[in-house]
C-alpha positions as CSV (number, residue, x, y, z in Angstrom):
1,M,169.3,91.3,-31.1
2,S,172.5,89.7,-32.6
3,E,171.5,86.1,-32.4
4,E,168.3,84.6,-33.9
5,A,165.3,84.7,-31.6
6,K,164.4,81.5,-29.7
7,Y,160.7,82.0,-30.4
8,Q,158.5,84.4,-32.3
9,I,155.7,85.5,-29.9
10,L,152.7,87.8,-30.5
11,F,151.3,89.7,-27.5
12,V,147.8,91.2,-28.1
13,A,147.0,93.7,-25.4
14,D,145.6,97.2,-25.4
15,N,147.7,98.3,-22.3
16,P,151.0,99.9,-23.3
17,E,152.5,99.1,-19.8
18,Q,151.7,95.5,-20.2
19,Q,153.2,95.4,-23.6
20,Y,156.4,97.1,-22.5
21,G,156.8,95.0,-19.5
22,L,156.3,91.6,-21.2
23,R,158.2,92.5,-24.2
24,A,161.2,93.6,-22.0
25,L,161.1,90.3,-20.0
26,L,160.8,88.0,-23.0
27,T,163.3,89.9,-25.1
28,Q,165.9,89.5,-22.4
29,N,165.3,85.8,-22.6
30,G,166.1,85.7,-26.3
31,H,162.6,85.8,-27.8
32,M,161.2,88.1,-30.4
33,V,158.0,89.8,-29.2
34,H,155.5,91.5,-31.5
35,C,152.8,93.6,-29.9
36,R,149.5,94.5,-31.3
37,D,146.9,96.6,-29.4
38,T,143.7,95.5,-31.1
39,L,141.9,92.4,-32.1
40,V,142.0,93.3,-35.8
41,G,145.7,94.2,-35.6
42,G,146.5,90.8,-34.0
43,L,144.6,88.9,-36.6
44,Q,146.2,90.8,-39.4
45,F,149.6,90.2,-38.1
46,L,149.0,86.5,-37.8
47,M,148.2,86.4,-41.6
48,V,151.7,87.6,-42.5
49,Q,154.0,86.2,-39.8
50,E,154.9,82.7,-38.7
51,L,154.7,82.6,-34.9
52,D,155.5,80.0,-32.1
53,L,153.1,81.4,-29.4
54,V,150.3,84.0,-29.0
55,L,149.6,85.7,-25.7
56,V,146.3,87.5,-25.3
57,D,145.1,89.9,-22.7
58,A,141.7,88.6,-21.6
59,T,140.4,92.1,-21.2
60,L,141.4,93.2,-24.6
61,E,139.2,96.0,-25.8
62,G,136.8,95.3,-23.0
63,S,136.3,91.5,-23.1
64,R,137.2,90.8,-26.7
65,G,140.2,88.7,-25.9
66,I,137.9,85.6,-26.0
67,E,136.7,86.6,-29.4
68,F,140.3,86.7,-30.6
69,C,141.0,83.3,-29.2
70,Q,137.8,81.9,-30.9
71,A,138.7,83.4,-34.2
72,L,142.2,81.8,-33.9
73,R,140.8,78.4,-33.1
74,N,138.3,78.6,-36.0
75,D,141.1,79.2,-38.5
76,P,142.5,75.8,-39.7
77,K,146.0,77.4,-40.2
78,H,146.3,78.4,-36.6
79,Q,144.4,75.7,-34.7
80,G,147.7,74.1,-33.4
81,L,149.3,77.4,-32.5
82,P,149.9,77.6,-28.7
83,L,147.7,80.3,-27.2
84,V,147.8,81.7,-23.7
85,M,145.2,84.0,-22.3
C-alpha cells in the first residue's frame, strides 16, 4: 500500500475464508487489516499495536468471541476502542 492506511483494524476470526474476504474488502478501501485466528493471538496483538477498530467473529474458537470482547472491555487501555462482533 503506497499511502498510509486510513484505519488500523484487527480482525479476530478462526476461519481463513472470512479473514481473506474481509481483509481484501477493507484493504481495497484503504485500511490496514491485521488478522489473528485465536483469542490469545488477538489479545497479544493488542498489546503491541495501536488500533482504530477491532472486529471479532462471535463463533471464534466455538463461542469464545464473547470472552475476547469481555477481556477487551475489562482492560482500561482498550475500553474506548470500537469493537464489532
